[in-house]
Steps between C-alpha positions, in 0.01 A plus 500: 500500500631841410544694817490851346180412301607704200335250267157591647400746243158472337541404134248534214366164380182380347273445804349198332819319576374494856210282391739198477599554861144487639421202716564322820858388588536240772824572680435248781189296572370768732641805321357623165559824309201630310608720213266723292554769242369844591558729207873542458588341836468161670328442836643222710333362809674233707296267728392693810649831372364816343516571130802689370549682172815408294647708218690356207881527521767369268422182304284266693542673833220676680536686830331679785692790651285531808592166649824460296379175334580367151372206294648352181290292260694223331346338189518136425657355186193600297520862612195464734492608865411191691240524782 
């Protein structure tokens, strides 16, 4: 993780790219991330937590400055984001 967070600059992308990221991601059996597109941002809600808004950073990185969180979406061999 980059300690100075200089990569966390909002970039212009086609917001429809976020559509591929929508879904539920099971991190552990009892911990799920629910991800939805909201205009040109993503909202992410973890089990038992409030919803956070994430902006698009470089490449496949999204971030939230308020809680200093980041998420990276890694596509499978077919270019799809697995859920």
